C-alpha positions in Angstrom: 191.6 100.1 -117.5 193.7 98.3 -114.9 195.7 95.3 -115.6 194.8 92.0 -114.1 196.6 91.1 -110.9 198.5 88.2 -112.6 199.7 90.6 -115.3 201.8 92.8 -113.0 205.6 92.5 -113.4 206.5 92.1 -109.8 205.0 92.5 -106.3 205.2 95.8 -104.7 208.0 96.2 -102.1 207.1 97.9 -98.9 210.7 98.8 -98.3 210.4 102.4 -99.5 207.3 102.9 -97.4 209.0 101.4 -94.3 212.1 103.6 -94.9 209.9 106.7 -95.0 208.2 105.8 -91.7 211.6 105.2 -90.2 212.9 108.6 -91.4 209.8 110.3 -89.9 210.3 108.5 -86.6 214.0 109.5 -86.4 213.1 113.1 -87.0 210.5 113.1 -84.2 212.8 111.5 -81.7 214.7 113.9 -79.5 218.5 114.1 -79.9 220.4 113.0 -76.7 222.0 116.5 -76.5 218.7 118.2 -76.3 217.6 115.7 -73.6 220.7 116.6 -71.6 220.0 120.3 -71.9 216.4 119.7 -70.6 217.8 117.9 -67.6 220.2 120.7 -66.6 219.2 123.3 -64.1 218.5 126.6 -66.0 221.0 129.4 -65.3 223.2 127.6 -62.8 222.7 128.5 -59.1 219.5 130.3 -58.5 220.7 132.1 -55.4 223.4 134.0 -57.2 221.1 135.1 -59.9 218.5 136.2 -57.4 221.1 138.4 -55.6 222.1 140.0 -58.9 218.5 140.8 -59.8 217.8 142.2 -56.4 220.9 144.4 -56.5 219.7 145.8 -59.9 216.2 146.3 -58.6 217.5 148.2 -55.6 219.6 150.4 -57.8 222.9 149.3 -56.3 225.7 149.4 -58.9 228.9 147.5 -58.6 
């Protein structure tokens, strides 16, 4: 049987619950370093990579 509401020692603190929500939010937020990597162009200059791939496809060896 549950105790009466007046018989409880102290009120519940929502601090632990709030800290857990904050921890989850921080984990879901992207790190600034990963955002910077997403903004960069993949592989540098595309023209140089294209030339290298075409050279390989044509069978030309350096």
